[in-house]
C-alpha angles and dihedrals in degrees: 000000000000092000091051090050093051093046088051089056089054089053094049098042115050116205091234138004089230127085118255089220147297103249148036114225124177117207110227097173123003112253091357117058136022132164128209114229124215120264098197136046089240092057092042093055092046089054094052101263118143111227120201117229091212113092113217109214112251093009112050135211112348118224122196140167104055119163093258100017102098106165092354123105137188130221124219131184120239090265092059102256122130115264101177145297141253146173138228124211134187118249107199093147108075090211089064098034100085127112111250099191088261101046103060129192110250123166092344091307135092117252133194122192138188128193132200098200138029113302088231090068096059097085099016122133088222118080112235107167117116115221112251094020133086090206145297102263146027116235129179115212115233133202104268096329137090117290122264111251112212118216113254094222135041094239088054089051090052090050090050091057100258114155115250108238096172164151104103117272113228112264089351111070147237111312121222118184114227099176146323125234137169091280098046142281129310107230125181114196126217135193117269092259090050095234099117140039103228111163148009129225120193105177126187124219089209126067114276137182116280116247120052086031120053124211120232111189128212110293091020097077095291169341085249141104108238128199111200121181119178126206098188140016109311101178107107091004093146093060111179093335122111111284137198116206097199090212139351109296089219090062095055 
């Protein structure tokens, strides 16, 4: 009863009047290759994704098997609009096979999910998606608790206690560290001026399938397997603000 009430509040009170973004773009190789992910069930099916017909409460219809998706999946509401995305990873090593509150055990794997609208809207009979927008918030699903709501601006992230991991990375964004767990950190990315949450990076300290993960070697921001998903245009995101090219673009 209490959970339903709180989720209803999420549905009635958007985190921001502004749109989170108008796209989903997966980074395959920094600076070099990116792929645009489908925003509707119709587009997902046409691109070879398999969409479940069973709506999971608070998440939606799970879509898997895209051309570049690998262990990544998408969530759609029952009206066919994108709700969010997530990823599953194997956990053969018991030291790294523990739920973290964010990484949840699902079918003997660990799963991490993000939503762009209220969880209540996933299986609702009432359409709620706004044309031209993936949603008005970024939520991270937790294991049995209320979702994490990410601040919509970099100053708000600072005020919320996020660790500043700047300056801005060229064509990627300004990193703010939310937390670190046994899998790796949770890192929302903001525009160079800090006015907009534009991406999420959920890197793994262990080797992961590529794609959807992307390997950064030692001296090139790693060693780590990053997972960058963009919600708005990231090219030139740093603008005139201080930038940090993590390594020579020519060397990528």
